[in-house]
A tleap script that builds the chain and sets N, CA, C and O, in Angstrom:
source leaprc.protein.ff14SB
mol = sequence {
  NMET MET PHE ARG LYS GLU ALA ALA PHE ASN
  GLU TYR PHE LYS PRO ILE ASP LYS GLU VAL
  GLU THR ILE MET LYS ALA GLN LEU ASP GLY
  GLU GLU LYS THR MET LYS GLU MET LEU ALA
  THR MET GLN GLN ARG ALA PHE ILE GLU GLU
  ILE LYS ALA GLU ARG ALA ALA LYS MET LYS
  ARG GLN ASP THR LYS GLN ASN ASN GLN ASP
  ALA THR THR SER SER SER ASN GLN SER ASP
  GLN MET CARG
}
set mol.1.N position { 0.844 -1.196 0.021 }
set mol.1.CA position { 0.003 0.014 -0.034 }
set mol.1.C position { 0.861 1.245 0.019 }
set mol.1.O position { 0.584 2.195 -0.713 }
set mol.2.N position { 1.923 1.291 0.869 }
set mol.2.CA position { 2.790 2.417 0.916 }
set mol.2.C position { 3.482 2.671 -0.410 }
set mol.2.O position { 3.648 3.816 -0.830 }
set mol.3.N position { 3.878 1.604 -1.054 }
set mol.3.CA position { 4.641 1.727 -2.334 }
set mol.3.C position { 3.686 2.358 -3.359 }
set mol.3.O position { 4.136 3.168 -4.170 }
set mol.4.N position { 2.409 2.025 -3.355 }
set mol.4.CA position { 1.495 2.626 -4.359 }
set mol.4.C position { 1.368 4.151 -4.206 }
set mol.4.O position { 1.379 4.922 -5.165 }
set mol.5.N position { 1.244 4.527 -2.910 }
set mol.5.CA position { 1.094 5.950 -2.580 }
set mol.5.C position { 2.371 6.709 -3.000 }
set mol.5.O position { 2.294 7.797 -3.570 }
set mol.6.N position { 3.520 6.128 -2.714 }
set mol.6.CA position { 4.801 6.768 -3.090 }
set mol.6.C position { 4.901 6.873 -4.566 }
set mol.6.O position { 5.334 7.907 -5.075 }
set mol.7.N position { 4.492 5.778 -5.339 }
set mol.7.CA position { 4.589 5.763 -6.788 }
set mol.7.C position { 3.642 6.782 -7.317 }
set mol.7.O position { 3.979 7.530 -8.235 }
set mol.8.N position { 2.454 6.832 -6.757 }
set mol.8.CA position { 1.412 7.799 -7.193 }
set mol.8.C position { 1.944 9.256 -6.947 }
set mol.8.O position { 1.786 10.133 -7.797 }
set mol.9.N position { 2.574 9.477 -5.766 }
set mol.9.CA position { 3.120 10.750 -5.498 }
set mol.9.C position { 4.217 11.154 -6.434 }
set mol.9.O position { 4.247 12.299 -6.887 }
set mol.10.N position { 5.112 10.264 -6.738 }
set mol.10.CA position { 6.221 10.526 -7.714 }
set mol.10.C position { 5.661 10.799 -9.087 }
set mol.10.O position { 6.123 11.675 -9.818 }
set mol.11.N position { 4.641 10.011 -9.416 }
set mol.11.CA position { 4.036 10.155 -10.778 }
set mol.11.C position { 3.344 11.550 -10.875 }
set mol.11.O position { 3.401 12.214 -11.910 }
set mol.12.N position { 2.739 11.935 -9.840 }
set mol.12.CA position { 2.041 13.300 -9.779 }
set mol.12.C position { 3.044 14.419 -10.027 }
set mol.12.O position { 2.788 15.336 -10.808 }
set mol.13.N position { 4.168 14.334 -9.368 }
set mol.13.CA position { 5.115 15.382 -9.398 }
set mol.13.C position { 6.157 15.260 -10.493 }
set mol.13.O position { 7.002 16.147 -10.614 }
set mol.14.N position { 6.141 14.209 -11.294 }
set mol.14.CA position { 7.124 13.984 -12.351 }
set mol.14.C position { 7.130 15.185 -13.274 }
set mol.14.O position { 8.215 15.714 -13.514 }
set mol.15.N position { 5.975 15.686 -13.839 }
set mol.15.CA position { 6.118 16.867 -14.742 }
set mol.15.C position { 6.678 18.083 -14.148 }
set mol.15.O position { 7.388 18.849 -14.799 }
set mol.16.N position { 6.342 18.286 -12.813 }
set mol.16.CA position { 6.903 19.463 -12.204 }
set mol.16.C position { 8.381 19.325 -11.984 }
set mol.16.O position { 9.128 20.292 -12.130 }
set mol.17.N position { 8.820 18.122 -11.631 }
set mol.17.CA position { 10.313 17.873 -11.488 }
set mol.17.C position { 10.995 18.093 -12.777 }
set mol.17.O position { 12.100 18.635 -12.763 }
set mol.18.N position { 10.429 17.716 -13.937 }
set mol.18.CA position { 11.031 17.954 -15.268 }
set mol.18.C position { 11.124 19.425 -15.506 }
set mol.18.O position { 12.154 19.925 -15.959 }
set mol.19.N position { 10.011 20.161 -15.192 }
set mol.19.CA position { 9.989 21.585 -15.426 }
set mol.19.C position { 11.109 22.261 -14.576 }
set mol.19.O position { 11.893 23.069 -15.074 }
set mol.20.N position { 11.141 21.893 -13.288 }
set mol.20.CA position { 12.149 22.436 -12.337 }
set mol.20.C position { 13.536 22.162 -12.913 }
set mol.20.O position { 14.379 23.060 -12.912 }
set mol.21.N position { 13.799 20.950 -13.405 }
set mol.21.CA position { 15.138 20.577 -13.963 }
set mol.21.C position { 15.465 21.463 -15.169 }
set mol.21.O position { 16.604 21.910 -15.310 }
set mol.22.N position { 14.500 21.718 -16.024 }
set mol.22.CA position { 14.708 22.509 -17.158 }
set mol.22.C position { 14.997 23.947 -16.813 }
set mol.22.O position { 15.860 24.579 -17.422 }
set mol.23.N position { 14.287 24.461 -15.849 }
set mol.23.CA position { 14.520 25.899 -15.382 }
set mol.23.C position { 15.906 25.954 -14.748 }
set mol.23.O position { 16.675 26.867 -15.049 }
set mol.24.N position { 16.242 25.020 -13.894 }
set mol.24.CA position { 17.575 25.086 -13.249 }
set mol.24.C position { 18.710 24.930 -14.196 }
set mol.24.O position { 19.749 25.570 -14.033 }
set mol.25.N position { 18.540 24.076 -15.206 }
set mol.25.CA position { 19.592 24.013 -16.247 }
set mol.25.C position { 19.688 25.307 -16.997 }
set mol.25.O position { 20.795 25.776 -17.261 }
set mol.26.N position { 18.603 25.891 -17.343 }
set mol.26.CA position { 18.679 27.186 -18.060 }
set mol.26.C position { 19.334 28.274 -17.190 }
set mol.26.O position { 20.093 29.107 -17.686 }
set mol.27.N position { 19.033 28.250 -15.922 }
set mol.27.CA position { 19.632 29.192 -14.968 }
set mol.27.C position { 21.117 28.963 -14.870 }
set mol.27.O position { 21.896 29.915 -14.925 }
set mol.28.N position { 21.526 27.717 -14.727 }
set mol.28.CA position { 23.006 27.389 -14.618 }
set mol.28.C position { 23.728 27.723 -15.896 }
set mol.28.O position { 24.879 28.157 -15.846 }
set mol.29.N position { 23.065 27.530 -17.109 }
set mol.29.CA position { 23.673 27.896 -18.357 }
set mol.29.C position { 23.852 29.406 -18.455 }
set mol.29.O position { 24.868 29.898 -18.945 }
set mol.30.N position { 22.819 30.144 -17.965 }
set mol.30.CA position { 22.920 31.596 -17.967 }
set mol.30.C position { 24.095 32.054 -17.076 }
set mol.30.O position { 24.876 32.922 -17.466 }
set mol.31.N position { 24.203 31.467 -15.894 }
set mol.31.CA position { 25.284 31.813 -14.942 }
set mol.31.C position { 26.648 31.499 -15.516 }
set mol.31.O position { 27.605 32.255 -15.349 }
set mol.32.N position { 26.716 30.349 -16.208 }
set mol.32.CA position { 28.033 29.945 -16.877 }
set mol.32.C position { 28.408 30.974 -17.907 }
set mol.32.O position { 29.559 31.397 -18.010 }
set mol.33.N position { 27.393 31.374 -18.682 }
set mol.33.CA position { 27.639 32.313 -19.784 }
set mol.33.C position { 28.129 33.646 -19.178 }
set mol.33.O position { 29.104 34.231 -19.652 }
set mol.34.N position { 27.436 34.112 -18.127 }
set mol.34.CA position { 27.804 35.313 -17.441 }
set mol.34.C position { 29.254 35.213 -16.956 }
set mol.34.O position { 30.055 36.122 -17.180 }
set mol.35.N position { 29.580 34.110 -16.294 }
set mol.35.CA position { 30.948 33.955 -15.771 }
set mol.35.C position { 32.020 33.982 -16.918 }
set mol.35.O position { 33.103 34.546 -16.770 }
set mol.36.N position { 31.677 33.384 -17.986 }
set mol.36.CA position { 32.657 33.396 -19.156 }
set mol.36.C position { 32.817 34.848 -19.669 }
set mol.36.O position { 33.924 35.258 -20.018 }
set mol.37.N position { 31.694 35.635 -19.715 }
set mol.37.CA position { 31.766 36.979 -20.193 }
set mol.37.C position { 32.564 37.801 -19.258 }
set mol.37.O position { 33.378 38.616 -19.694 }
set mol.38.N position { 32.361 37.618 -17.939 }
set mol.38.CA position { 33.140 38.427 -16.956 }
set mol.38.C position { 34.601 38.019 -17.029 }
set mol.38.O position { 35.439 38.910 -16.890 }
set mol.39.N position { 34.980 36.827 -17.222 }
set mol.39.CA position { 36.345 36.363 -17.330 }
set mol.39.C position { 36.935 37.023 -18.525 }
set mol.39.O position { 38.033 37.570 -18.430 }
set mol.40.N position { 36.255 37.004 -19.675 }
set mol.40.CA position { 36.780 37.610 -20.923 }
set mol.40.C position { 37.014 39.094 -20.692 }
set mol.40.O position { 38.034 39.650 -21.100 }
set mol.41.N position { 36.062 39.717 -20.039 }
set mol.41.CA position { 36.184 41.220 -19.713 }
set mol.41.C position { 37.404 41.457 -18.805 }
set mol.41.O position { 38.195 42.369 -19.045 }
set mol.42.N position { 37.542 40.652 -17.798 }
set mol.42.CA position { 38.717 40.811 -16.897 }
set mol.42.C position { 40.031 40.589 -17.578 }
set mol.42.O position { 41.009 41.258 -17.244 }
set mol.43.N position { 40.106 39.612 -18.590 }
set mol.43.CA position { 41.301 39.326 -19.304 }
set mol.43.C position { 41.596 40.552 -20.232 }
set mol.43.O position { 42.750 40.959 -20.358 }
set mol.44.N position { 40.599 41.106 -20.847 }
set mol.44.CA position { 40.748 42.242 -21.744 }
set mol.44.C position { 41.269 43.427 -20.875 }
set mol.44.O position { 42.201 44.126 -21.272 }
set mol.45.N position { 40.683 43.626 -19.746 }
set mol.45.CA position { 41.069 44.787 -18.873 }
set mol.45.C position { 42.505 44.636 -18.479 }
set mol.45.O position { 43.274 45.596 -18.523 }
set mol.46.N position { 42.909 43.340 -18.064 }
set mol.46.CA position { 44.283 43.121 -17.643 }
set mol.46.C position { 45.277 43.426 -18.830 }
set mol.46.O position { 46.358 43.985 -18.643 }
set mol.47.N position { 44.835 43.023 -20.040 }
set mol.47.CA position { 45.677 43.203 -21.193 }
set mol.47.C position { 45.877 44.751 -21.474 }
set mol.47.O position { 46.968 45.211 -21.811 }
set mol.48.N position { 44.806 45.468 -21.320 }
set mol.48.CA position { 44.808 46.960 -21.550 }
set mol.48.C position { 45.778 47.534 -20.513 }
set mol.48.O position { 46.675 48.303 -20.859 }
set mol.49.N position { 45.597 47.161 -19.245 }
set mol.49.CA position { 46.451 47.707 -18.163 }
set mol.49.C position { 47.877 47.387 -18.370 }
set mol.49.O position { 48.754 48.203 -18.084 }
set mol.50.N position { 48.149 46.145 -18.890 }
set mol.50.CA position { 49.535 45.776 -19.195 }
set mol.50.C position { 50.149 46.667 -20.356 }
set mol.50.O position { 51.310 47.073 -20.297 }
set mol.51.N position { 49.356 46.926 -21.343 }
set mol.51.CA position { 49.822 47.785 -22.483 }
set mol.51.C position { 50.096 49.154 -21.896 }
set mol.51.O position { 51.141 49.741 -22.176 }
set mol.52.N position { 49.170 49.690 -21.074 }
set mol.52.CA position { 49.372 51.047 -20.512 }
set mol.52.C position { 50.619 51.147 -19.672 }
set mol.52.O position { 51.349 52.136 -19.735 }
set mol.53.N position { 50.856 50.135 -18.897 }
set mol.53.CA position { 52.103 50.055 -18.073 }
set mol.53.C position { 53.350 50.019 -18.906 }
set mol.53.O position { 54.340 50.690 -18.615 }
set mol.54.N position { 53.286 49.218 -19.954 }
set mol.54.CA position { 54.439 49.163 -20.921 }
set mol.54.C position { 54.712 50.536 -21.568 }
set mol.54.O position { 55.854 50.987 -21.658 }
set mol.55.N position { 53.625 51.175 -22.010 }
set mol.55.CA position { 53.742 52.478 -22.606 }
set mol.55.C position { 54.333 53.495 -21.648 }
set mol.55.O position { 55.220 54.265 -22.015 }
set mol.56.N position { 53.834 53.494 -20.413 }
set mol.56.CA position { 54.308 54.385 -19.399 }
set mol.56.C position { 55.825 54.128 -19.164 }
set mol.56.O position { 56.613 55.072 -19.092 }
set mol.57.N position { 56.215 52.842 -19.048 }
set mol.57.CA position { 57.646 52.540 -18.806 }
set mol.57.C position { 58.447 53.035 -19.982 }
set mol.57.O position { 59.530 53.581 -19.775 }
set mol.58.N position { 57.981 52.877 -21.207 }
set mol.58.CA position { 58.773 53.317 -22.363 }
set mol.58.C position { 58.915 54.786 -22.337 }
set mol.58.O position { 60.002 55.324 -22.546 }
set mol.59.N position { 57.775 55.480 -22.071 }
set mol.59.CA position { 57.873 57.001 -22.017 }
set mol.59.C position { 58.842 57.418 -20.954 }
set mol.59.O position { 59.609 58.357 -21.171 }
set mol.60.N position { 58.849 56.754 -19.788 }
set mol.60.CA position { 59.782 57.114 -18.731 }
set mol.60.C position { 61.223 56.864 -19.146 }
set mol.60.O position { 62.105 57.673 -18.857 }
set mol.61.N position { 61.461 55.761 -19.814 }
set mol.61.CA position { 62.830 55.483 -20.349 }
set mol.61.C position { 63.245 56.547 -21.323 }
set mol.61.O position { 64.374 57.036 -21.271 }
set mol.62.N position { 62.322 56.927 -22.240 }
set mol.62.CA position { 62.676 57.943 -23.172 }
set mol.62.C position { 62.955 59.335 -22.527 }
set mol.62.O position { 63.855 60.073 -22.930 }
set mol.63.N position { 62.117 59.640 -21.494 }
set mol.63.CA position { 62.356 60.894 -20.818 }
set mol.63.C position { 63.693 60.918 -20.054 }
set mol.63.O position { 64.419 61.912 -20.044 }
set mol.64.N position { 63.969 59.805 -19.435 }
set mol.64.CA position { 65.304 59.693 -18.699 }
set mol.64.C position { 66.408 59.770 -19.747 }
set mol.64.O position { 67.416 60.445 -19.533 }
set mol.65.N position { 66.233 59.097 -20.860 }
set mol.65.CA position { 67.333 59.152 -21.889 }
set mol.65.C position { 67.521 60.597 -22.356 }
set mol.65.O position { 68.645 61.085 -22.477 }
set mol.66.N position { 66.377 61.278 -22.620 }
set mol.66.CA position { 66.428 62.648 -23.119 }
set mol.66.C position { 67.076 63.614 -22.054 }
set mol.66.O position { 67.893 64.471 -22.389 }
set mol.67.N position { 66.684 63.434 -20.812 }
set mol.67.CA position { 67.259 64.194 -19.668 }
set mol.67.C position { 68.700 63.942 -19.561 }
set mol.67.O position { 69.450 64.884 -19.307 }
set mol.68.N position { 69.171 62.711 -19.737 }
set mol.68.CA position { 70.588 62.403 -19.699 }
set mol.68.C position { 71.339 63.086 -20.806 }
set mol.68.O position { 72.419 63.638 -20.596 }
set mol.69.N position { 70.770 63.047 -21.971 }
set mol.69.CA position { 71.323 63.710 -23.168 }
set mol.69.C position { 71.438 65.192 -22.955 }
set mol.69.O position { 72.469 65.793 -23.259 }
set mol.70.N position { 70.361 65.803 -22.422 }
set mol.70.CA position { 70.302 67.243 -22.139 }
set mol.70.C position { 71.370 67.632 -21.108 }
set mol.70.O position { 71.999 68.683 -21.223 }
set mol.71.N position { 71.563 66.776 -20.106 }
set mol.71.CA position { 72.504 67.092 -19.037 }
set mol.71.C position { 73.921 66.963 -19.626 }
set mol.71.O position { 74.789 67.766 -19.286 }
set mol.72.N position { 74.171 65.988 -20.487 }
set mol.72.CA position { 75.424 65.813 -21.094 }
set mol.72.C position { 75.780 66.994 -22.018 }
set mol.72.O position { 76.890 67.525 -22.031 }
set mol.73.N position { 74.772 67.346 -22.763 }
set mol.73.CA position { 74.923 68.556 -23.706 }
set mol.73.C position { 75.157 69.858 -22.889 }
set mol.73.O position { 76.004 70.690 -23.211 }
set mol.74.N position { 74.372 69.966 -21.847 }
set mol.74.CA position { 74.518 71.144 -21.017 }
set mol.74.C position { 75.896 71.321 -20.267 }
set mol.74.O position { 76.421 72.428 -20.149 }
set mol.75.N position { 76.420 70.215 -19.792 }
set mol.75.CA position { 77.683 70.221 -19.151 }
set mol.75.C position { 78.803 70.363 -20.233 }
set mol.75.O position { 79.845 70.961 -19.960 }
set mol.76.N position { 78.602 69.860 -21.347 }
set mol.76.CA position { 79.581 70.042 -22.489 }
set mol.76.C position { 79.656 71.470 -22.882 }
set mol.76.O position { 80.739 72.016 -23.094 }
set mol.77.N position { 78.467 72.108 -22.987 }
set mol.77.CA position { 78.381 73.515 -23.354 }
set mol.77.C position { 79.058 74.473 -22.294 }
set mol.77.O position { 79.707 75.467 -22.620 }
set mol.78.N position { 78.849 74.093 -21.065 }
set mol.78.CA position { 79.434 74.816 -19.944 }
set mol.78.C position { 80.933 74.687 -20.011 }
set mol.78.O position { 81.631 75.687 -19.845 }
set mol.79.N position { 81.450 73.530 -20.240 }
set mol.79.CA position { 82.846 73.327 -20.333 }
set mol.79.C position { 83.480 74.213 -21.544 }
set mol.79.O position { 84.531 74.845 -21.439 }
set mol.80.N position { 82.736 74.160 -22.612 }
set mol.80.CA position { 83.247 74.941 -23.722 }
set mol.80.C position { 83.306 76.438 -23.452 }
set mol.80.O position { 84.213 77.146 -23.891 }
set mol.81.N position { 82.292 76.889 -22.708 }
set mol.81.CA position { 82.154 78.298 -22.352 }
set mol.81.C position { 83.281 78.700 -21.433 }
set mol.81.O position { 83.744 79.837 -21.524 }
set mol.82.N position { 83.745 77.847 -20.563 }
set mol.82.CA position { 84.778 78.175 -19.590 }
set mol.82.C position { 86.131 78.242 -20.262 }
set mol.82.O position { 87.034 78.809 -19.647 }
set mol.83.N position { 86.346 77.782 -21.331 }
set mol.83.CA position { 87.653 77.716 -22.041 }
set mol.83.C position { 87.966 79.054 -22.606 }
set mol.83.O position { 89.007 79.229 -23.238 }
savepdb mol mol.pdb
quit
């Protein structure tokens, strides 16, 4: 008797279980898609930040090189003027 009630109960809720399963799968798929999009965005942002840092370092090296050249030229000119 108990088995029949349990079977009837399971049979009654079977369509609802299927619907819940479908909804949960769709929700998980959506969350997975969102995670992948967020990861791609974070990777792009990291790449952009890396490029900016490289450009800043390059500009700093160029400025340092130019300042060194200016200092060398300036001290050379001062030496020439003192003679």
